[in-house]
N, C-alpha and C positions, 0 to 999 in steps of 0.2 A: 297819787302823791307819794313820794318816798317817805317812809315812816321810820327808817333807821339806816345807819351807815356803818359799814364794817371796814376796819383798817388793820394793817399789820405794821406795828411799830418795831423798828429794828436798828440797833446800833452796837458797835464794839467799843464805844467810848462812854465811860461813866459821865453823867452830866446832871446838873441840878437846874431845873426850870423854875424860876422864881415867880411868885404871884401868878400862877396859872389859873384862869377862870374856866370852870367847867360849864359850858353853855347848855348841854343836854345831859340827861341822866345817862350814866356810863356804866357798862358792864364789861369787865375785862378778864382775861385769863393770862397768867404769866407762863409763857412757854419755856423761857430760860432767863436766868438772872433774877433780879429782885427789884421791888419798887417800894419807895417810902413816900408817905404823904405827911406833910408837916404844916401846921398852922398853930397859932397861939392856943395852948391848952389841948391840942390833939396831935398825936403821933401814931402812925400805923405803918406796918411793914407787911409786904406780901412777897412770898417766895414762890419758886418754881412749882407749878401744879396747883396753885391757889387762885381762886376767883376774887375779884374786888368789885365792889359797887361804890360809885361816887354820885352823890346827889347833885342835880343841876343847881346852878347859882352859887356854888361854893368855890372858895378861893384857896389855893394851896401852893406851897413849894413842893415840887415833885422831883425826887431823886431816882433816876433810873440807873441801876447798878448792873454792870456786866458780870460780876462774880456770882457764883463760882464757875459758870460754864464758859466765860469769856465773851459772851454776847448777851445783850438785853433784847429779848423778843417778847412782845405781848400782842395778843389778838384782842381788839377792842370793838365793841358795838355801842354806837351812840343812838339813843332812843329819843325820838322827837316827842314833843308834848302831845301831838295828835295820837300817837300810839299809846302813850300812858293813859290818855283820856279814854281811848277805846277799851283798854284793859279794865279800867275802873267801871265803865258802863256795863261790860259783860260779866264782871265778877265783883259785884257790889258787896258781897259777903265779906270781903277783905278790908272794907272801909274801917273796920274796928281796929285794925292793926296800926301801930305807930309807924309812920313812914321813916325811911332812912333819912336822917337829918344831915349827916356829913359823909361818912363812909362805912363800909362793912366788909367782912371777910367771910368766905366760905372755903372750908378745907376741901381736899380732893374728894370728889363725888362722881362715881362712874356714870350714873344716870344723868346728872346735870351736865357733865362734860359731853355726853353724847347729844343731848338736846342743844347745848350751846354750839357744838360743831355743825349740827344740821341748820341752825338759824344763821350761823356765820357763813356757811357755804351758800345758802339761799340768797344772801345779800351780795355775794361776790360772783355768782354764776348767772349771767344774763339769760340763760335758757330756763331758769326757774321762774315760774309765774309770780306776780306780786301777791296773788291770793294765797299761794302756798307759803310764800315768804312770811306773810302776815300771820298765818296759822302757826308757823314754827316759832315766831317771835312771841306770840301770845302763850304758846305752850311753855316757853322758857320763863316768861313772867309768872305764869301760874305755878310752875314748880318752885320758883323763888318764894312766892306768896305762901305756899304750903309749908315752907320752912320759916315763915314769919317775916319775910323781907319783901317790902313793897316800896315803890317810889311814890311820892306824894302826887295827888291828882294835879293835872295841869291847870293852872290859873291863867287869866288873861296876860298876854305878853306885854311887857313894858314897851314904850315907844323906842327906846334904845335897842331892845331885843329885835323889834320889827325891822328897824333900819339895818342892824347887823345881819339879819337873815337875808334881807334883800341884797345887800352888798356882797355877801358870801357867794351868791350865785355867779357873780362876775367881779372878783376882787381887783382885776387888772384894769377895769374901766375907770374913766376919769369922772367919778361921781360928783355931782353938785347938789346943793340944797334944793334947787328948783327941780332937778330931775327926780330926786327922791320924793319930794313933796307931791309931784304929779302922780307918781306911782301909788301914793296913798290917798289921792283925790283931796289933797290939802293945799293950802297956800304955803309958800315958803316961810312966812312969818309965823303961821300956826305950828308948823313942824318945829321950827326953832324954839318956840315958846314951850311946847310939850317936852322937848328934850331938855330944855333948861330947867324945867320943873323937876326933872329926874337927875339933875347935875351932870348932864352930858351934852355933847354937841355932835353934829354930823362928822366933823373932822376927827373927833375922838373915836367914833364908831368905825369909820373907814380905816383909820390907822390900826385899831385893834384887830379888825378882821384880816387886814393884809398881813400883819405880823403873825397872827395865829395860823393863817393859811401857810405862810412860809415855814413855820415850825413843823406843821404836819407834813408838808412835802419833804422836808429834810429827813424826817423820821420814817417816811414810808416809800420814798422813791430813790432812784439813783440819778436824778436830774442834777446837772451842774448848778452851782450856786447862782451863776448868772441867769440861767433859765428860771430858777425859782424866784429870783428877784423880779424878773419881768412878769411872770405869772401872778405875782403878788402885788403888782401895780407900781413897782419901782423902776424908773428908767436909769437911775444911777446906782451902780454896784456899791460904791463907797458909802453913799447915803443909806442904802438898805442895810449894809453891815453895821453901821453906826447905830441906826434905829433899833435893829435887832438886838445888839449887845446891850443897849440902854434898857430895853424891855425885859430881856430874859437872863442877862448876866453872863453871856458868852457869845462869841461870834458864830455866824452860820458855818464857817469853815471848820469849826471845832468838831462838828459831827460828820461832815462830808468825807474826809479822807478814810475814815474807818467804817463807813457804812457797809453793812452786810451785803455782799454781792447778790444774795438771794432775796433781797427785799422786794416786796411786791408794790405795784402801783396802786393808786387810790381806787377804792371800789366805785 
């Protein structure tokens, strides 16, 4: 099972992504430009050469700024709950540390940068075994823990999270309540009831995943907006653009014309 994902985010257009939900614990490195995280009572800025940690389940306005280099580029590793749980099982001595509750910053650190580069490369290189990749990721988490930075142990996923993770495997599919319920060995009424108890619905989860998938594709690939709309489950370009703008505060085409020609595809 894949325990982490690596992405290269790249754009030459400053933009603010509003109310962005961080689904998995995130560890990122600013290659160029800067990043700001904003939410009530919290404001953090990260500059070129700095690492940022963002705890899963937190909601932010994210400002990706191209200045001063003229492009915003960040390398990001998303750590699944399974990997975080594996770390805490193997290094229980760090359970006394207060986990990152929102976000944190690490200044330039040569050793950490080298470990991050190894872990990042292992996730993007299909020739590197999953065992070696896991080893490098755990090494990275251990180095962070020795600096007093840990992510909280993974707890049971909510039903909305389970549905979103299922949909994220194929966001373009025409997901139905019955199809999802069958995947979880539940009746449709039981799945609806469990989601309702969390203030969510299947349609909410599907829409969130599709729009978040579209945003990631816009930031990490050179695909045309029409292709991104299709891959994200939208048959109508105009409906996709309207939904995207309502969710994030800008249209998909705002990012596309100025995408860095060197941007990489998804890991």
